[in-house]
C-alpha positions as CSV (number, residue, x, y, z in Angstrom):
1,M,56.7,235.0,8.3
2,E,53.6,236.3,6.4
3,R,50.8,236.4,8.3
4,S,47.0,236.7,7.7
5,E,44.2,239.0,8.1
6,K,43.3,238.7,11.6
7,R,39.7,237.6,12.1
8,L,37.4,240.0,14.3
9,N,36.7,237.2,16.7
10,E,40.6,235.6,17.2
11,R,42.3,236.2,19.7
12,L,45.2,239.0,19.6
13,R,47.8,236.7,20.4
14,V,51.2,238.5,22.5
15,C,54.5,237.6,22.9
16,V,56.1,239.0,26.3
17,A,59.6,238.5,26.4
18,T,61.2,239.2,29.4
19,C,65.5,239.0,29.9
20,N,65.7,240.4,33.5
21,R,64.9,241.1,37.1
22,A,64.6,245.2,36.0
23,D,62.6,244.4,32.9
24,Y,59.8,242.2,34.6
25,S,58.9,244.7,36.9
26,K,57.5,246.8,34.2
27,L,56.3,243.3,31.9
28,A,54.6,241.7,34.7
29,P,52.0,244.1,35.0
30,I,51.0,244.3,31.3
31,M,51.3,240.1,31.6
32,F,48.6,240.1,34.4
33,G,46.6,242.5,32.5
34,I,46.6,240.1,29.1
35,K,45.8,237.6,31.4
36,S,42.5,238.9,32.8
37,H,41.2,239.0,29.4
38,P,41.4,235.4,28.0
39,E,38.6,236.1,26.0
40,I,40.6,239.0,23.7
41,F,43.8,238.4,23.7
42,D,46.7,234.7,24.3
43,L,49.9,235.7,26.7
44,E,52.7,233.9,25.2
45,V,56.1,234.0,27.9
46,V,59.9,233.9,26.6
47,V,62.3,233.8,29.0
48,L,65.8,234.2,28.3
49,G,69.1,236.7,29.2
50,S,69.8,236.6,32.9
51,H,66.5,235.5,34.3
52,L,68.6,231.7,34.4
53,I,71.5,232.6,35.7
54,D,72.6,231.0,39.7
55,D,74.7,234.0,39.9
56,Y,72.1,236.9,38.9
57,G,69.4,235.0,41.2
58,N,67.6,232.3,39.2
59,T,64.6,235.5,38.7
60,F,62.6,233.2,36.2
61,R,61.3,231.6,39.9
62,M,59.2,234.9,39.9
63,I,57.7,234.3,36.8
64,K,56.6,230.9,38.2
65,Q,55.5,232.2,41.3
66,D,53.0,234.3,39.1
67,E,51.6,231.5,37.7
68,F,53.0,232.1,34.3
69,D,53.2,229.8,31.6
70,I,56.1,229.4,29.9
71,H,56.5,228.8,26.7
72,A,60.0,229.5,26.1
73,K,63.7,229.5,28.2
74,L,66.1,230.3,26.0
75,H,69.9,230.4,27.3
76,T,71.7,233.3,26.1
77,I,73.9,234.9,27.9
78,V,77.8,233.8,27.3
79,R,79.7,234.6,30.4
80,G,83.3,236.9,30.3
81,E,80.8,240.2,32.0
82,D,82.8,242.2,29.4
83,E,82.2,243.6,25.9
84,A,83.0,240.7,24.0
85,A,80.9,238.3,26.0
86,M,77.6,241.1,25.5
87,V,78.3,240.8,21.5
88,E,78.5,237.0,21.9
89,S,75.2,236.9,23.5
90,V,73.6,239.1,21.6
91,G,74.8,236.5,18.7
92,L,73.6,233.6,20.8
93,A,70.2,235.2,21.3
94,L,69.7,236.1,17.3
95,V,70.7,231.8,16.5
96,K,68.0,230.7,19.4
97,L,64.8,233.0,18.4
98,P,63.8,232.6,15.6
99,D,63.0,228.7,16.2
100,V,60.7,229.9,19.1
101,L,59.5,232.7,16.9
102,Q,58.3,230.3,14.7
103,R,56.8,228.5,16.4
104,L,54.5,230.6,18.7
105,A,53.9,232.7,15.6
106,P,52.7,235.9,16.9
107,D,51.1,239.2,16.1
108,I,52.7,241.2,18.3
109,L,56.1,241.2,20.5
110,L,56.5,242.7,23.3
111,V,60.1,244.4,24.0
112,H,61.4,246.6,26.7
113,G,64.0,249.0,27.2
114,D,67.7,249.1,26.2
115,R,69.1,246.2,27.2
116,F,71.2,244.4,24.6
117,D,69.1,241.1,24.7
118,A,65.9,243.0,24.2
119,L,68.1,244.6,20.9
120,A,68.8,241.0,19.9
121,L,64.2,240.5,20.3
122,A,63.5,243.0,18.3
123,T,66.2,242.2,15.5
124,A,64.7,238.7,15.0
125,A,61.5,239.9,15.2
126,A,61.4,242.9,12.7
127,L,63.4,240.1,9.8
128,M,60.7,237.4,10.7
129,N,58.4,240.2,9.7
130,I,56.5,240.5,13.8
131,R,55.1,243.3,15.1
132,I,56.8,245.2,18.1
133,L,55.2,247.0,20.4
134,H,58.2,248.8,22.4
135,L,58.0,250.3,26.2
136,E,59.5,253.1,27.8
137,G,61.5,254.1,23.9
138,G,61.8,258.0,23.1
139,E,63.6,258.0,26.6
140,V,67.4,259.6,27.3
141,S,70.1,258.2,30.2
142,G,73.3,257.6,29.5
143,T,75.9,254.7,28.1
144,I,75.1,252.4,25.3
145,D,71.9,252.3,26.5
146,D,71.0,255.5,24.3
147,S,71.9,253.8,21.4
148,I,70.1,250.8,21.8
149,R,67.2,252.0,23.1
150,H,66.9,253.9,19.6
151,A,67.8,251.5,17.8
152,I,64.8,249.4,19.0
153,S,62.4,251.9,18.7
154,K,64.1,252.6,15.0
155,L,63.0,248.8,14.2
156,A,59.9,248.7,16.5
157,H,56.0,249.6,14.9
158,Y,54.5,250.8,17.9
159,H,55.6,252.4,21.4
160,A,54.2,252.7,24.5
161,V,55.9,255.7,26.6
162,C,56.4,257.2,29.9
163,T,56.6,260.7,29.5
164,R,55.4,263.3,27.1
165,S,59.5,264.3,26.5
166,A,59.3,260.3,25.2
167,E,57.1,261.0,23.0
168,R,58.4,264.3,21.5
169,H,62.0,262.7,21.0
170,L,60.5,259.6,19.0
171,I,58.0,262.1,16.8
172,S,61.4,264.2,15.9
173,M,62.6,260.9,15.1
174,C,60.4,260.3,12.7
175,E,58.3,258.3,14.1
176,D,54.2,257.9,13.4
177,H,52.7,259.8,16.2
178,S,49.9,258.0,15.7
179,H,51.3,254.6,16.3
180,I,53.1,255.8,19.6
181,I,50.3,256.2,23.1
182,L,51.7,257.7,26.3
183,A,50.6,255.4,28.5
184,G,53.3,255.9,31.8
185,C,55.4,253.1,33.2
186,P,53.5,249.8,33.7
187,S,55.6,249.6,37.1
188,Y,54.0,252.8,38.5
189,D,50.3,250.5,38.3
190,K,51.6,247.9,41.1
191,L,54.0,250.5,43.2
192,L,51.0,253.3,44.0
193,S,48.8,251.0,44.8
194,A,51.0,248.8,46.7
195,H,53.7,250.7,48.5
196,Q,51.7,251.2,52.1
197,R,51.6,247.8,52.5
198,D,50.9,247.4,56.7
199,D,53.6,244.7,56.8
200,Y,56.5,246.9,55.3
201,T,57.9,246.7,58.5
202,D,58.2,243.2,58.3
203,I,59.3,243.4,55.1
204,I,62.5,245.7,56.0
205,K,63.2,243.4,59.4
206,S,63.6,240.4,57.0
207,W,65.9,242.0,54.8
208,L,68.1,244.4,57.2
209,G,68.0,242.5,60.7
210,D,65.2,243.4,63.4
211,D,66.9,246.4,65.2
212,V,66.4,248.6,61.9
213,K,63.5,250.7,61.7
214,E,62.2,253.1,58.6
215,Q,64.5,255.8,57.8
216,S,67.4,254.6,59.0
217,Y,68.7,252.3,55.9
218,I,70.0,252.6,53.0
219,V,69.6,251.0,49.4
220,A,72.5,251.0,47.4
221,L,72.0,249.5,43.7
222,Q,75.2,250.7,41.0
223,H,75.7,248.9,37.8
224,P,78.9,248.9,35.5
225,V,78.6,251.9,32.6
226,T,80.0,249.7,29.6
227,T,81.5,252.6,27.2
228,D,83.5,254.0,31.1
229,I,84.3,250.4,32.2
230,Q,87.2,251.6,34.5
231,N,85.9,254.7,35.8
232,S,82.6,253.0,36.9
233,I,84.7,250.7,38.9
234,K,86.2,253.6,40.7
235,I,83.0,255.2,41.3
236,Y,81.3,251.6,43.0
237,E,84.8,251.5,45.0
238,L,84.2,255.2,46.3
239,M,80.8,254.5,46.9
240,L,81.9,251.3,49.2
241,D,83.9,253.4,51.1
242,A,81.7,256.0,51.9
243,L,78.9,253.9,52.5
244,I,81.0,251.7,55.5
245,S,82.4,255.6,56.7
246,F,78.5,256.4,56.9
247,N,78.3,253.8,59.2
248,K,74.8,253.0,58.5
249,R,72.7,249.9,58.0
250,T,72.8,249.4,54.0
251,L,71.1,246.8,51.7
252,I,73.5,247.2,48.5
253,L,72.1,245.0,45.3
254,F,74.7,243.0,43.0
255,P,75.0,245.0,39.9
256,N,73.8,243.7,36.5
257,I,75.3,241.5,34.0
258,D,76.8,244.1,31.9
259,A,80.6,244.3,31.0
260,G,82.6,245.2,34.2
261,S,80.1,243.7,36.6
262,K,83.1,241.5,37.8
263,E,84.8,243.8,38.7
264,M,82.6,244.9,40.6
265,V,81.7,242.2,42.0
266,R,85.5,241.5,42.9
267,V,85.6,244.9,44.7
268,M,83.2,244.6,47.2
269,R,84.3,240.8,47.9
270,R,87.7,242.8,48.3
271,K,86.0,245.2,50.9
272,G,84.7,242.3,52.6
273,I,81.1,243.8,52.2
274,E,79.5,240.7,52.9
275,Q,80.8,240.1,56.0
276,H,80.3,243.6,56.9
277,P,77.8,244.1,59.9
278,N,76.4,246.9,58.4
279,F,75.6,245.7,55.4
280,R,73.3,242.9,53.4
281,A,74.7,241.7,50.3
282,V,72.1,240.4,47.8
283,K,71.1,239.0,44.7
284,H,68.0,240.0,43.8
285,V,64.2,241.0,45.8
286,P,61.5,240.3,44.6
287,F,59.7,243.7,43.3
288,D,57.0,244.0,45.7
289,Q,59.2,243.9,48.4
290,F,61.9,245.8,46.9
291,I,59.4,248.7,46.4
292,Q,58.5,248.7,50.4
293,L,62.4,248.8,50.7
294,V,63.0,251.6,49.0
295,S,59.6,253.8,49.4
296,H,60.5,253.5,53.2
297,A,64.9,253.8,53.1
298,G,66.8,256.8,54.4
299,C,68.1,257.6,51.0
300,M,69.1,255.3,47.4
301,I,72.5,255.5,46.4
302,G,74.0,254.4,42.6
303,N,73.1,254.5,39.8
304,S,70.2,252.5,38.8
305,S,66.7,254.1,37.3
306,C,65.2,252.8,39.9
307,G,66.0,256.0,41.6
308,V,65.8,258.3,39.2
309,R,62.2,256.8,37.9
310,E,60.5,254.8,41.2
311,A,61.9,256.0,43.9
312,G,60.5,259.4,42.8
313,A,57.3,257.7,43.5
314,F,57.8,257.7,47.5
315,G,59.8,261.0,47.6
316,T,62.3,259.0,48.7
317,P,65.8,260.8,49.0
318,V,68.4,259.5,46.1
319,I,72.1,260.0,45.2
320,N,72.7,259.1,41.7
321,L,76.1,258.8,40.7
322,G,78.1,259.2,37.5
323,T,76.8,259.3,34.0
324,R,74.6,256.3,33.7
325,Q,71.1,258.3,34.1
326,T,72.5,261.5,32.5
327,G,69.4,262.9,30.8
328,R,66.7,261.2,32.5
329,E,64.0,263.0,33.7
330,T,64.2,263.5,37.3
331,G,62.2,265.2,40.2
332,E,63.5,267.0,43.0
333,N,64.7,264.3,45.1
334,V,67.6,263.0,42.8
335,L,70.5,264.8,43.9
336,H,73.5,264.4,41.0
337,V,77.0,263.7,41.8
338,R,78.0,262.7,37.8
339,D,81.7,263.9,39.1
340,A,81.7,261.0,41.6
341,D,85.7,261.1,41.7
342,T,86.1,261.5,45.4
343,H,85.1,259.9,49.1
344,N,84.5,262.9,50.7
345,K,81.7,264.2,47.6
346,I,80.1,261.2,47.8
347,Y,80.0,260.9,51.5
348,H,79.1,265.0,51.8
349,A,75.9,263.9,49.1
350,L,74.7,261.3,51.8
351,E,74.8,263.7,55.0
352,L,72.8,266.3,52.5
353,Q,69.8,263.3,51.5
354,F,69.9,260.7,54.5
355,G,66.5,261.1,55.9
356,K,65.0,263.3,54.0
357,R,61.3,263.8,52.1
358,Y,60.7,264.9,49.5
359,P,56.7,265.7,47.6
360,C,56.2,262.1,45.7
361,S,56.4,262.9,42.1
362,K,54.2,261.1,39.0
363,I,57.0,262.2,36.0
364,Y,56.4,258.6,35.0
365,G,53.3,257.4,35.7
366,D,49.5,258.1,37.1
367,G,48.6,254.2,37.7
368,N,46.8,253.6,34.5
369,A,49.4,252.4,32.1
370,V,48.3,248.9,31.6
371,Q,44.8,249.7,31.1
372,R,45.7,251.8,28.3
373,I,48.8,249.7,26.7
374,L,46.2,246.9,26.4
375,K,43.5,249.0,24.9
376,F,46.2,250.1,22.0
377,M,46.9,246.7,21.4
378,Q,43.7,246.1,20.6
379,S,43.2,249.1,18.0
380,I,46.0,247.4,16.2
381,D,45.4,246.8,12.8
382,L,46.9,243.4,11.6
383,S,45.4,244.0,8.4
384,E,47.5,247.1,8.1
385,P,50.7,246.9,5.9
386,L,53.3,245.3,7.8
387,Q,56.3,248.2,6.4
388,K,57.1,250.8,8.7
389,K,56.8,254.7,7.5
390,F,58.9,256.8,8.9
391,C,57.1,260.4,9.0
392,F,60.8,262.7,7.7
393,P,60.3,266.5,7.4
394,P,59.7,267.8,4.0
395,V,62.5,268.6,2.3
396,K,63.0,269.7,-1.2
397,E,62.5,267.0,-4.2
398,C,65.9,266.8,-6.1
399,I,65.7,267.9,-10.0
400,S,65.3,264.8,-12.0
401,Q,67.6,264.2,-14.9
402,D,65.6,262.7,-17.5
403,I,65.9,264.0,-21.3
404,D,61.9,265.8,-21.3
405,H,63.2,268.0,-18.2
406,I,67.0,268.9,-20.2
407,L,64.5,270.1,-23.3
408,E,62.7,271.8,-21.6
409,T,64.7,273.6,-19.7
410,Q,67.0,274.8,-22.7
411,S,66.9,278.1,-22.9
412,A,69.0,281.3,-25.3
413,L,69.4,285.2,-23.9
414,A,67.9,287.2,-26.9
415,V,69.5,290.9,-27.0
416,D,68.3,293.7,-28.7
417,L,71.0,297.0,-29.1
418,G,68.8,299.1,-31.1
419,G,66.1,301.9,-30.7
420,T,65.3,303.6,-27.5
421,N,65.5,300.8,-25.3
422,L,67.5,298.4,-24.6
423,R,66.2,294.5,-24.4
424,V,67.8,291.3,-23.1
425,A,65.2,288.5,-22.7
426,I,65.4,284.7,-21.5
427,V,63.9,282.5,-24.1
428,C,63.2,278.9,-23.8
429,M,63.8,276.6,-26.7
430,K,60.2,276.2,-27.2
431,G,60.5,280.0,-27.8
432,K,58.3,281.2,-24.5
433,V,59.9,284.7,-22.8
434,V,60.7,283.1,-19.6
435,K,61.9,286.5,-18.3
436,K,62.9,289.5,-20.3
437,Y,64.5,293.0,-18.9
438,M,64.2,296.7,-20.4
439,Q,66.5,299.9,-19.7
440,L,67.0,303.1,-21.9
441,N,69.2,303.4,-24.4
442,P,72.7,305.3,-23.1
443,K,73.7,307.8,-25.7
444,M,77.6,306.7,-25.2
445,F,78.1,303.5,-27.4
446,E,80.9,302.5,-24.3
447,E,78.3,303.0,-21.9
448,R,75.6,301.1,-24.6
449,I,77.8,298.1,-23.9
450,E,78.7,298.1,-20.6
451,L,75.0,298.1,-20.0
452,M,74.5,295.3,-22.0
453,L,77.1,293.1,-20.5
454,T,75.4,294.7,-16.8
455,M,72.0,292.9,-17.6
456,C,73.3,289.1,-19.6
457,K,75.4,288.8,-16.1
458,Q,72.0,289.2,-14.2
459,A,69.9,287.2,-16.4
460,M,72.4,284.1,-16.4
461,A,72.7,284.3,-12.7
462,D,68.3,284.6,-12.7
463,A,68.8,281.5,-14.9
464,V,70.1,279.8,-12.4
465,H,67.0,280.3,-10.6
466,L,64.9,280.1,-12.5
467,N,66.1,276.3,-13.5
468,C,66.8,277.7,-17.3
469,R,70.0,276.6,-18.7
470,I,71.8,278.8,-21.0
471,L,73.5,277.5,-24.3
472,G,73.9,280.5,-26.1
473,V,73.1,283.9,-26.7
474,G,71.2,285.3,-30.0
475,M,71.9,289.7,-31.2
476,Y,70.0,292.2,-33.1
477,A,72.7,294.3,-34.0
478,F,75.1,296.3,-36.2
479,V,78.6,294.5,-37.5
480,L,80.4,296.9,-35.3
481,S,78.4,296.0,-32.3
482,L,79.1,292.7,-32.6
483,F,82.4,292.4,-32.9
484,L,82.7,294.5,-29.6
485,C,80.5,292.0,-27.5
486,V,81.9,289.2,-29.2
487,Y,85.2,291.2,-27.8
488,K,83.8,291.9,-24.8
489,F,81.6,288.4,-24.1
490,T,84.4,285.9,-24.4
491,H,86.0,287.7,-21.3
492,S,82.8,286.7,-19.6
493,F,81.0,283.5,-20.6
494,T,81.3,280.9,-23.6
495,V,78.7,283.4,-27.0
496,Y,77.0,281.4,-29.4
497,F,75.5,283.9,-32.2
498,F,72.2,282.4,-33.3
499,Q,71.3,285.2,-35.1
500,V,72.6,287.8,-36.8
C-alpha cells in the first residue's frame, strides 16, 4: 500500500487497534487525546481479540461507553485456550486484517505491548507498508511475551517507551534513537489524576460488600505462563489455597485468554471460589473502578503487570508470583515469590505484605505521556522513506574478492644475502616496497642462513596483516647460497626463484 506525500493541511489518520481490556487501559487515554484534536488527527478504531468474547466480559462495550466510533470489529480468537489455538488466532487475524487496513488506509497504526494479537497487527501493517508506532517496547518481563514484544519492536517504525531502561534496550537492539520517544505509560495519565476519587468507598462496597473497608481486602489476578503452563496452574492452585487460609475478602479476576486459562478456571471452580463467602470472582472491572480497588486494597497478589506497574503509583503492597514478570522494573512495594512452590511460602508473603503502605513510585510515568505521544506523532514525516533502518554498531568490512584487489595485493619477498647487511623486503607486483627488514650479516655462513630464514618468516607473518599475498621469493646470492636456501626453504614453505 504505497502512500503519497502528506500535505501540510491534511489530518493524520491514526488507527488504534485494541485487543483486550488490558491494552485498552493504555490506549484509551491516547484515543481521548486524538479525539480532542480533530483538526490534526483522524481517529480510526479497530476492535479484535478477547474484547468480543462473552467469557471475557465483552469488553468492547467499554469502548462504546467511552463514545468512540468503532470502524471494524474482527472476531479473531480461535477457542481452545491452548498453544495451537493461539497460533490459529494469529493466523485468523492475518487473514481478516488486510481488508480492514486497506479500507481504512491509516497513516499510522498504534500497536500496544506483547500480546499475540498485537503480533498479527504489526505483521499485517508492516507487510502493507503502514507505519507502526509501538507502545511499551523495550521492556523485559518473562515467558513468550518478551519474544513477541521484541518481534513487534523490530517490525515497528516508531516507539513510545515508558522507562529509560526500555529506551536503552531498544537502542541496543539497533533501533533508531531519533524514532524513540520516552513518554511514560499512558495509563498513568489517568490513574495519577483519578485515584483519589471521593466515591472510592462506594466502589469498594459495590464490588465487595457493604461491610468491606479500605485496605481490608485483597485483589488477586493471576494469568497462565505459556512457556510453563503446568507449573503456572500449580502456582494458581497454591495461591487460592493460601487466600482461603488467609481469610480476607478477595476480589479475584478471571485470567486472560492465554493457553492454560481454561485449566485455571477449572481449578477455581473445583475449589468453589465463585460460591465462597470471602471471594468475589469477576470477568472484568472497568479500568477507572479497578484503579480505585487496587489503590485502596490491603494488597494485590498474582502475576499481572498491573501489580508491578500501576500498583506502584499508589504504594499498594504487591506479591508477585512466579516468573511472568521477571525482569520488570519495580518499586519497593513488590515482594517477589518467584519459586512459589508451597502454600506456606505464599501465606507467609501475605502476612508480610497485607495492610502495609509504601512510598508512591513513578517508574513508569509522570502523568504527561499522552501529550508527548501526540506531539511525537505530529513530528512524523510521512515523506520519509518507509523502509526502516537499523543502527548497527560499526563492524570491520569484509575484504572484497574482485580481480583488481587480487592483482594489487600480489607480492614477493626480495632477499639480498651479500654485503655488510642482510636485507629482506616485501615487494608488490607494481614494484613498490611495502616493507623492508635489515640486519647485520653474521660472519659465519650457517648463522647468515639461519638469520635469513628468521627474517623471511617474520616478513611472511607481517604480509598477512598487510593484506599481501606472497607468491614467491627472489634472491641475489652465490650459487652455493642458493642451493642451501632451496634446501632449507622447502622445509618451511614453497619457494619460486624469480631472479638469479
